[in-house]
N, C-alpha and C positions, 0 to 999 in steps of 0.2 A: 580433225576439225570437222564440224558438222554445219553445213549450210547448203542451200540450193538456190540456183538462179537460172532463169531461162536464157540469159544472154552470154553464156560461157564462150561460144565461138567468137562473138564480138570482142570479149575481154581478151582472149588469146591473141587475136589480130592486133588489138590496140597495144598489147604488151610488146609484141614483136616490133611494131612501128616505133614505139618509144625507145626500145633498146637500140635500134639502128640510129636514131637521132642522137642519143646520148653518147654512142661510141665515137661520134665525130668531134665531140667537144674536148675530150681529155688530152693531156700531154703524155707522150709515151704510148706504148702498145696497149690497146684496150684489152681488159680482161673482164670476165663476168663473175659476179657474185651470185651463186646458185644456192637456193634453200630447198631442202627436201621435206616432204611430208613425214610426219611421225604420228605415233598413237598417244603421246603423252602431253603435248602442248595444246592448250585451248585455242580456239579461233581468235578470241579476244586478246589473248596473250601475244600471239604472233603479230596481230595488227598493232598492238601497243609497241612491240619491239621495233617494227618497221617505222613507226612514227618517231619514236625516240632516237633510234640509232641511224636510220637512213634518211630521216627528215622528210618522209613521204607524207602526203596528205592522208587523212583518214580514209577517203574514198579510194585512193591509189593503193594504200596498204590493204584495205579490205578486198579489192579486186585481186591483188597478188596472192593473198591468203587463200582466196577461193580457187585460183588457178593451181596453187600448190596442192590443195586438197583434192582437186579433181584430176590433175595430170600427174601428180607425184613429185613434181619439182617445178621451179620457175626461176628465171633470172630476175633478181630483184634490183640489181644495180649494175651498170656498165661503166667502168672507169679504169685508169691505170692501176696495176696491181698494188702499187705503193699506197694508193688512196683506199683501196678495198680491204687491205689486210687488217687495219685496226677495226673496221666495221665488221668484218667476218669474225674476228676474235671476240668482239662485243656480243654478237649474236650467239656465238657458241657458249660464251660465259653465261648467257641467259637460258641455255638449254636447247637452242635450236640447232638443227643439223645443216651446216653451211660450209661450202667449199668455194675456192676461187678456181675458175677454169680459164685458161689462156687461149 
């Protein structure tokens, strides 16, 4: 993924805050859906997958894609494992590298 933004540190801090808030909402033990950077998916494709599958806003999806590009991975959703599994499978079906971490 190719992109550059001067506000990367702010984006990372926002991502962490958002994850902590989301973890308090779900039922059951929260798990994290983590997506890893790769060399074959375009920036736009990753953003589209996050909008379609995770129902993120375009801005949120773009920020997460940038974090993944710069940091190598990012938590894209926090929820109970049962909620995350079909979303992880859908991302993997579209060629993304995604795992669930508990």
